[in-house]
PLY file of the C-alpha trace (Angstrom):
ply
format ascii 1.0
element vertex 486
property float x
property float y
property float z
element edge 485
property int vertex1
property int vertex2
end_header
0.00 0.00 0.00
2.82 2.38 0.85
4.65 1.75 -2.44
1.80 0.88 -4.80
-0.96 3.16 -3.47
1.45 5.99 -2.55
0.29 6.14 1.08
2.44 7.69 3.85
4.68 5.34 5.82
2.82 6.48 8.94
-0.36 4.83 7.57
0.41 1.85 9.83
-0.33 4.10 12.83
-3.43 5.83 11.44
-6.66 5.27 13.34
-8.68 4.03 10.36
-6.03 1.49 9.35
-5.71 0.20 12.93
-9.49 -0.15 13.20
-9.58 -2.15 9.97
-6.84 -4.46 11.23
-8.69 -5.06 14.51
-11.69 -6.26 12.51
-9.73 -8.37 10.00
-6.97 -9.72 12.27
-7.65 -8.96 15.94
-4.51 -10.77 17.17
-2.13 -9.15 14.68
0.12 -6.40 15.99
0.92 -3.95 13.17
4.48 -2.63 12.80
5.36 0.91 13.82
6.37 3.67 11.41
9.99 3.14 12.42
9.79 -0.59 11.67
8.13 0.04 8.30
10.88 2.50 7.41
13.52 -0.15 8.11
11.59 -2.70 6.04
11.33 -0.20 3.21
15.09 0.32 3.26
15.72 -3.42 3.35
13.30 -4.05 0.48
14.94 -1.31 -1.56
18.41 -2.84 -1.07
17.21 -6.30 -2.15
15.37 -4.99 -5.23
18.32 -2.79 -6.18
20.76 -5.72 -6.08
18.41 -7.80 -8.24
18.06 -4.94 -10.73
21.83 -4.43 -10.92
22.22 -8.12 -11.76
19.53 -7.84 -14.44
21.33 -4.88 -16.00
24.58 -6.85 -16.11
22.83 -9.41 -18.31
21.64 -6.71 -20.75
23.70 -6.38 -23.93
23.20 -2.62 -24.10
20.99 0.14 -22.69
20.22 3.85 -22.89
19.44 6.39 -20.17
17.18 9.41 -19.84
17.86 12.11 -17.26
16.33 15.41 -16.18
16.09 17.78 -13.21
13.03 18.23 -11.02
12.05 20.46 -8.09
9.49 19.23 -5.54
6.83 21.20 -3.67
9.34 22.19 -0.96
11.87 23.48 -3.55
14.28 20.56 -3.19
16.05 19.61 -6.41
16.45 16.09 -7.77
18.10 14.31 -10.67
15.81 11.71 -12.21
17.27 8.86 -14.26
15.54 6.03 -16.14
17.07 3.14 -18.08
15.78 1.32 -21.17
17.01 -1.88 -22.78
16.04 -4.79 -25.00
15.26 -8.08 -23.29
16.16 -11.52 -24.62
12.49 -11.86 -25.59
12.94 -8.91 -28.02
10.69 -6.68 -25.89
11.70 -3.25 -24.63
11.92 -2.86 -20.86
12.14 0.33 -18.84
13.37 0.79 -15.31
13.77 3.58 -12.79
17.25 4.12 -11.39
15.96 6.71 -8.98
15.23 10.31 -8.17
18.40 11.51 -6.46
18.64 14.71 -4.36
20.94 17.47 -5.61
22.65 19.45 -2.85
24.71 21.93 -4.86
24.25 24.41 -7.67
23.42 22.57 -10.91
26.71 23.08 -12.71
27.76 20.73 -15.49
30.61 19.40 -13.35
28.34 18.63 -10.39
25.73 16.91 -12.59
28.52 14.93 -14.26
29.79 13.74 -10.87
26.25 12.81 -9.82
25.75 10.72 -12.97
29.13 9.02 -12.58
28.29 8.14 -8.99
25.03 6.64 -10.24
26.94 4.61 -12.83
29.08 3.13 -10.05
26.04 2.27 -7.91
24.34 0.34 -10.72
27.49 -0.95 -12.46
26.61 0.91 -15.65
29.42 0.86 -18.21
29.91 3.34 -21.03
30.71 0.42 -23.37
27.16 -0.89 -23.02
25.63 2.58 -22.88
24.32 3.45 -26.35
22.89 6.90 -25.55
21.87 9.43 -22.92
18.77 11.49 -23.63
18.18 14.80 -21.83
16.57 18.16 -22.48
18.53 20.96 -24.11
19.48 22.74 -20.87
23.16 23.69 -21.10
24.43 22.15 -17.84
22.85 18.70 -18.19
23.72 18.63 -21.89
27.38 19.37 -21.17
27.48 16.83 -18.34
26.14 14.08 -20.62
28.46 14.86 -23.53
31.52 14.89 -21.26
30.62 11.39 -20.04
29.71 9.66 -23.31
30.67 12.12 -26.05
28.53 14.14 -28.46
27.72 11.16 -30.68
26.00 9.35 -27.80
23.89 12.26 -26.56
20.44 13.16 -27.88
18.43 16.24 -27.00
14.84 15.19 -26.20
12.94 15.52 -29.49
9.59 15.86 -27.68
10.89 19.01 -25.98
11.89 20.42 -29.36
8.53 19.61 -31.00
6.66 21.04 -27.99
8.23 24.46 -28.65
6.83 24.70 -32.19
3.39 25.95 -31.16
4.60 28.54 -28.61
7.06 29.79 -31.25
4.13 30.51 -33.58
1.24 31.38 -31.24
3.07 34.16 -29.40
3.17 36.10 -32.68
-0.66 36.28 -32.84
-2.36 38.09 -29.91
-5.82 37.42 -31.39
-5.21 33.67 -31.42
-3.74 33.75 -27.91
-6.85 35.63 -26.76
-9.13 32.94 -28.23
-7.21 30.19 -26.44
-7.37 32.09 -23.13
-11.12 32.56 -23.63
-11.51 28.80 -24.12
-9.63 28.23 -20.84
-12.01 30.58 -19.03
-15.09 28.91 -20.54
-13.82 25.44 -19.64
-13.00 26.51 -16.08
-16.43 28.06 -15.54
-18.42 25.12 -16.93
-16.34 22.49 -15.11
-16.84 24.31 -11.81
-20.59 24.63 -12.31
-22.59 21.48 -11.56
-25.72 22.72 -13.42
-23.62 23.63 -16.48
-21.82 20.26 -16.46
-25.13 18.44 -16.08
-26.61 20.43 -18.97
-23.64 19.60 -21.18
-24.08 15.91 -20.43
-27.88 16.06 -20.88
-27.62 17.63 -24.33
-25.17 14.96 -25.47
-27.49 12.19 -24.23
-30.37 13.74 -26.18
-28.15 13.78 -29.26
-27.72 10.01 -29.03
-24.65 9.51 -26.86
-24.70 6.99 -24.02
-23.77 7.77 -20.42
-20.39 6.17 -20.95
-19.54 8.03 -24.17
-20.65 11.55 -23.15
-17.66 13.90 -23.25
-16.38 16.54 -20.84
-14.42 19.68 -21.59
-10.63 19.41 -21.21
-8.60 22.04 -19.43
-5.25 23.21 -20.78
-2.42 22.40 -18.34
0.69 24.48 -19.21
3.22 21.87 -18.05
1.64 19.19 -20.27
2.59 19.63 -23.88
-0.50 18.28 -25.65
-3.37 19.53 -23.48
-3.71 22.85 -25.31
-4.53 21.05 -28.55
-6.70 18.51 -26.70
-8.67 21.36 -25.09
-9.28 23.06 -28.45
-10.32 19.79 -30.10
-12.78 18.95 -27.33
-14.24 22.47 -27.37
-14.86 22.17 -31.11
-16.54 18.77 -30.61
-18.87 20.15 -27.93
-19.31 23.62 -29.43
-23.02 23.10 -30.35
-23.81 22.58 -26.63
-21.50 25.19 -25.06
-23.91 28.14 -25.21
-26.74 26.22 -23.53
-24.37 24.89 -20.86
-22.95 28.37 -20.20
-26.46 29.75 -19.65
-26.69 27.49 -16.57
-23.75 29.24 -14.90
-24.42 31.84 -12.22
-22.09 34.38 -13.86
-21.92 33.39 -17.55
-19.28 34.78 -19.90
-19.26 35.14 -23.67
-18.67 31.98 -25.70
-16.72 32.03 -28.95
-18.42 33.77 -31.88
-18.62 32.47 -35.45
-15.48 34.30 -36.58
-13.46 32.85 -33.70
-14.77 29.35 -34.43
-13.76 29.82 -38.07
-10.22 30.69 -36.94
-10.11 27.59 -34.71
-11.24 25.39 -37.60
-8.33 26.80 -39.58
-5.72 26.54 -36.83
-6.54 23.08 -35.45
-5.31 21.12 -38.53
-1.96 22.88 -38.04
-1.81 21.94 -34.36
-2.96 18.32 -34.61
0.12 16.91 -36.41
2.38 18.46 -33.77
0.35 16.91 -30.95
0.25 13.54 -32.69
4.03 13.53 -33.11
4.60 14.26 -29.41
2.30 11.41 -28.42
3.84 8.99 -30.92
7.46 9.58 -29.91
6.80 9.68 -26.16
6.46 5.92 -25.67
9.08 3.76 -23.98
7.76 0.26 -24.76
8.63 0.48 -28.45
11.59 1.93 -30.42
11.33 5.67 -31.00
14.81 6.81 -32.02
14.44 5.38 -35.52
11.08 7.06 -36.17
12.22 10.63 -35.41
13.46 11.54 -38.90
10.50 9.92 -40.74
7.82 11.30 -38.43
9.17 14.87 -38.48
9.05 14.84 -42.28
5.51 13.40 -42.16
4.50 16.19 -39.76
6.01 18.82 -42.04
4.14 17.38 -45.06
0.82 17.30 -43.16
1.19 20.96 -42.22
2.28 21.95 -45.73
-0.87 20.33 -47.18
-3.35 22.18 -44.93
-5.64 24.53 -46.91
-6.53 27.63 -44.92
-9.40 30.12 -45.21
-8.50 32.88 -42.76
-5.62 35.34 -42.90
-4.52 34.53 -39.37
-4.48 30.83 -40.25
-2.28 31.43 -43.30
0.15 33.57 -41.31
0.25 31.04 -38.48
1.10 28.29 -40.96
4.04 30.33 -42.24
5.32 30.82 -38.67
5.00 27.11 -37.82
6.80 26.14 -41.03
9.58 28.58 -40.16
9.83 27.17 -36.62
10.11 23.61 -37.98
12.83 24.65 -40.43
14.76 26.43 -37.68
14.49 23.80 -34.93
15.05 20.80 -37.23
17.64 22.37 -39.48
20.34 19.69 -39.17
18.59 16.91 -37.28
19.22 14.38 -40.08
22.94 14.73 -39.29
22.55 13.57 -35.66
24.50 10.26 -35.74
22.20 8.22 -33.49
19.06 9.35 -35.33
20.40 8.80 -38.85
21.97 5.41 -38.09
18.84 4.14 -36.33
16.65 5.26 -39.25
18.79 3.46 -41.83
18.87 0.31 -39.67
15.08 0.38 -39.32
13.83 -1.96 -42.09
10.60 0.06 -42.33
12.35 3.28 -43.38
16.03 2.85 -44.38
16.98 5.85 -46.60
13.54 6.81 -47.93
12.85 9.74 -45.55
16.19 11.54 -45.84
15.77 14.91 -47.53
19.45 15.81 -47.19
21.52 13.39 -49.29
24.65 14.60 -47.50
23.29 13.12 -44.25
23.02 9.59 -45.66
26.65 8.99 -46.58
28.12 9.81 -43.13
25.52 7.57 -41.47
26.32 4.64 -43.78
30.03 5.26 -43.24
29.55 5.04 -39.48
27.59 1.81 -39.84
30.33 0.43 -42.10
33.00 1.36 -39.55
31.13 -0.40 -36.76
30.55 -3.46 -38.94
34.27 -3.66 -39.65
34.85 -3.75 -35.91
32.48 -6.71 -35.66
33.93 -8.50 -38.68
37.56 -7.95 -37.67
36.96 -10.08 -34.59
34.97 -12.89 -36.19
37.38 -14.00 -38.97
40.25 -14.53 -36.50
38.14 -17.04 -34.64
37.13 -18.77 -37.86
40.70 -18.65 -39.08
42.00 -20.45 -36.00
39.37 -23.18 -36.29
40.13 -23.65 -39.98
43.92 -23.74 -39.66
43.70 -26.44 -37.03
42.23 -28.76 -39.68
44.81 -27.99 -42.41
47.45 -30.72 -42.78
48.51 -30.63 -46.48
51.24 -28.94 -48.47
48.70 -26.27 -49.38
48.25 -25.12 -45.77
49.96 -21.80 -46.42
47.91 -21.08 -49.53
44.62 -21.92 -47.79
45.55 -19.66 -44.89
46.21 -16.77 -47.28
42.88 -17.43 -49.00
41.00 -17.21 -45.70
42.72 -13.92 -44.89
41.88 -12.46 -48.30
38.20 -13.43 -47.94
37.93 -11.82 -44.54
39.63 -8.62 -45.80
37.32 -8.52 -48.85
34.18 -9.02 -46.75
35.25 -6.36 -44.27
35.95 -3.79 -46.98
32.72 -4.36 -48.89
30.45 -4.90 -45.89
28.18 -7.10 -47.95
25.67 -7.39 -45.11
24.80 -3.70 -45.22
24.79 -3.65 -49.02
22.42 -6.62 -49.23
20.19 -5.27 -46.46
19.74 -1.91 -48.20
18.77 -3.68 -51.43
15.93 -5.57 -49.76
12.39 -4.17 -49.83
11.21 -2.26 -46.79
8.84 -4.07 -44.44
5.35 -2.74 -43.48
5.40 0.12 -40.98
3.45 -1.80 -38.32
5.73 -4.85 -38.36
7.87 -5.63 -35.31
11.40 -4.54 -36.22
12.99 -6.48 -33.35
11.40 -9.71 -34.56
12.55 -8.87 -38.09
16.18 -8.61 -37.04
15.90 -11.80 -35.02
14.53 -13.60 -38.08
17.44 -12.49 -40.31
20.11 -13.01 -37.67
21.76 -15.86 -39.59
21.78 -13.88 -42.85
23.10 -10.68 -41.26
24.95 -11.81 -38.11
26.96 -8.62 -37.56
24.41 -6.14 -38.89
21.61 -7.59 -36.75
23.64 -7.06 -33.56
24.42 -3.49 -34.54
20.80 -2.82 -35.51
19.37 -4.12 -32.23
21.86 -1.98 -30.34
20.82 1.24 -32.09
17.10 0.55 -32.50
16.58 0.03 -28.76
17.42 3.69 -28.12
14.46 5.93 -27.30
14.30 9.46 -28.68
12.90 11.47 -25.77
13.35 12.08 -22.04
9.59 11.77 -21.47
10.09 8.71 -19.17
11.81 11.09 -16.75
8.77 13.38 -16.88
6.60 10.40 -15.92
9.04 9.60 -13.13
8.65 13.12 -11.76
4.86 12.87 -11.97
5.06 9.77 -9.79
7.47 11.49 -7.41
5.07 14.43 -7.15
2.23 12.07 -6.23
4.42 10.43 -3.59
5.58 13.67 -1.98
2.22 15.34 -1.40
1.16 17.64 1.43
0.48 14.65 3.69
4.01 13.43 2.99
5.93 16.71 3.12
8.26 15.41 5.83
9.44 12.56 3.65
13.23 12.66 3.33
14.94 12.84 -0.06
16.53 9.44 0.57
13.21 7.74 1.29
11.54 9.49 -1.66
14.21 8.01 -3.92
13.53 4.55 -2.46
9.78 4.81 -2.97
10.21 6.01 -6.56
12.54 3.09 -7.28
10.18 0.55 -5.73
0 1
1 2
2 3
3 4
4 5
5 6
6 7
7 8
8 9
9 10
10 11
11 12
12 13
13 14
14 15
15 16
16 17
17 18
18 19
19 20
20 21
21 22
22 23
23 24
24 25
25 26
26 27
27 28
28 29
29 30
30 31
31 32
32 33
33 34
34 35
35 36
36 37
37 38
38 39
39 40
40 41
41 42
42 43
43 44
44 45
45 46
46 47
47 48
48 49
49 50
50 51
51 52
52 53
53 54
54 55
55 56
56 57
57 58
58 59
59 60
60 61
61 62
62 63
63 64
64 65
65 66
66 67
67 68
68 69
69 70
70 71
71 72
72 73
73 74
74 75
75 76
76 77
77 78
78 79
79 80
80 81
81 82
82 83
83 84
84 85
85 86
86 87
87 88
88 89
89 90
90 91
91 92
92 93
93 94
94 95
95 96
96 97
97 98
98 99
99 100
100 101
101 102
102 103
103 104
104 105
105 106
106 107
107 108
108 109
109 110
110 111
111 112
112 113
113 114
114 115
115 116
116 117
117 118
118 119
119 120
120 121
121 122
122 123
123 124
124 125
125 126
126 127
127 128
128 129
129 130
130 131
131 132
132 133
133 134
134 135
135 136
136 137
137 138
138 139
139 140
140 141
141 142
142 143
143 144
144 145
145 146
146 147
147 148
148 149
149 150
150 151
151 152
152 153
153 154
154 155
155 156
156 157
157 158
158 159
159 160
160 161
161 162
162 163
163 164
164 165
165 166
166 167
167 168
168 169
169 170
170 171
171 172
172 173
173 174
174 175
175 176
176 177
177 178
178 179
179 180
180 181
181 182
182 183
183 184
184 185
185 186
186 187
187 188
188 189
189 190
190 191
191 192
192 193
193 194
194 195
195 196
196 197
197 198
198 199
199 200
200 201
201 202
202 203
203 204
204 205
205 206
206 207
207 208
208 209
209 210
210 211
211 212
212 213
213 214
214 215
215 216
216 217
217 218
218 219
219 220
220 221
221 222
222 223
223 224
224 225
225 226
226 227
227 228
228 229
229 230
230 231
231 232
232 233
233 234
234 235
235 236
236 237
237 238
238 239
239 240
240 241
241 242
242 243
243 244
244 245
245 246
246 247
247 248
248 249
249 250
250 251
251 252
252 253
253 254
254 255
255 256
256 257
257 258
258 259
259 260
260 261
261 262
262 263
263 264
264 265
265 266
266 267
267 268
268 269
269 270
270 271
271 272
272 273
273 274
274 275
275 276
276 277
277 278
278 279
279 280
280 281
281 282
282 283
283 284
284 285
285 286
286 287
287 288
288 289
289 290
290 291
291 292
292 293
293 294
294 295
295 296
296 297
297 298
298 299
299 300
300 301
301 302
302 303
303 304
304 305
305 306
306 307
307 308
308 309
309 310
310 311
311 312
312 313
313 314
314 315
315 316
316 317
317 318
318 319
319 320
320 321
321 322
322 323
323 324
324 325
325 326
326 327
327 328
328 329
329 330
330 331
331 332
332 333
333 334
334 335
335 336
336 337
337 338
338 339
339 340
340 341
341 342
342 343
343 344
344 345
345 346
346 347
347 348
348 349
349 350
350 351
351 352
352 353
353 354
354 355
355 356
356 357
357 358
358 359
359 360
360 361
361 362
362 363
363 364
364 365
365 366
366 367
367 368
368 369
369 370
370 371
371 372
372 373
373 374
374 375
375 376
376 377
377 378
378 379
379 380
380 381
381 382
382 383
383 384
384 385
385 386
386 387
387 388
388 389
389 390
390 391
391 392
392 393
393 394
394 395
395 396
396 397
397 398
398 399
399 400
400 401
401 402
402 403
403 404
404 405
405 406
406 407
407 408
408 409
409 410
410 411
411 412
412 413
413 414
414 415
415 416
416 417
417 418
418 419
419 420
420 421
421 422
422 423
423 424
424 425
425 426
426 427
427 428
428 429
429 430
430 431
431 432
432 433
433 434
434 435
435 436
436 437
437 438
438 439
439 440
440 441
441 442
442 443
443 444
444 445
445 446
446 447
447 448
448 449
449 450
450 451
451 452
452 453
453 454
454 455
455 456
456 457
457 458
458 459
459 460
460 461
461 462
462 463
463 464
464 465
465 466
466 467
467 468
468 469
469 470
470 471
471 472
472 473
473 474
474 475
475 476
476 477
477 478
478 479
479 480
480 481
481 482
482 483
483 484
484 485
């Protein structure tokens, strides 16, 4: 209950809990808060050791990290880990939410991460990537640990800035969105208005379970603004009648404002859909970044607009996309993962100059794989050679291994194959062709299991915020970290 239901440790001494225990188990003596704290610490140590062992068995993994401040202004460093299991399924884990006691300089954050690596036996050889936001200190700390080629700035953060970049240029549009927020707040707070909204939907043919409610925009959540606008447009025929039930009604949107919303929403929807699509952690997301950004750009380019403000907003959004994603095809981890994804390969690259460096990097890594394998094969073959032609046969084996390494036939053959359907499981694909592409499949699984955002850290902080509520404000940073981990 303490870990799963996020109840205070002192629950074991609360009157209601003790009364329940007296009824269910009269002879049972519940543990004290102090005893439960010790059990929590013991449980954490056992689970941590088991998790460290599990990570040692993983072939490779990536991390996400971010900073968070709780309700009492204490700062934390949140870190999550993601890796591919033997069953070809992605698995995510929480390394913890660690208190930060000094100013958040790059050097201090670097030391904090390195200490974490030691605690969980994380090696940079197995670490394929670290994903963080674009804040200078955390970005520098990550690149100093793993290098620039292994660091990715959270793509969801970048996409989330596209709408603010554009909307701030249009006061009229900002005013409409603020008016929607006020309308939603008023109706949601009014029981008669909420009942009226539900009643009108039921009369229109909806069932009790499918009747919709208005959605409020939450600034810290990237997609709620678009969700709020979409829901308002869906319920717009009933808004006026619902507002009339409020004690102090305000003006609803007029026809001209609704016309603007109808123009603007198709520009906003692709951005929201991209954020939702790339924010998962149970499926590969690094390899879809380049394709999905180009799909988003195409969707927005194809929108036909009727209002002047809509046309101008489209121009601003297009400019923001061009600015923020200017060279993203040249990010090594993104380009390599895209090429190694059998659903996409090279088809979504707009910049031809980004393809060659990515293929060159893949070739270089394949040569590393192949340079180790032939030696082993060579030894096994030479043991069997007992004729006068031993020397010739040895030279032949060496020449074959050099030829294969220079041509990298695996990559060449893979790129010539047809792409697989977009909804196919790419991990199962690489498992199925493992014998055909032994080196390439290992490299592909390593790069495709990287996620493209630090959203898992945001979810971690949401959980931490639920744990450290007002009725848990005396919870120490150490015990908060334990509860988040468990």
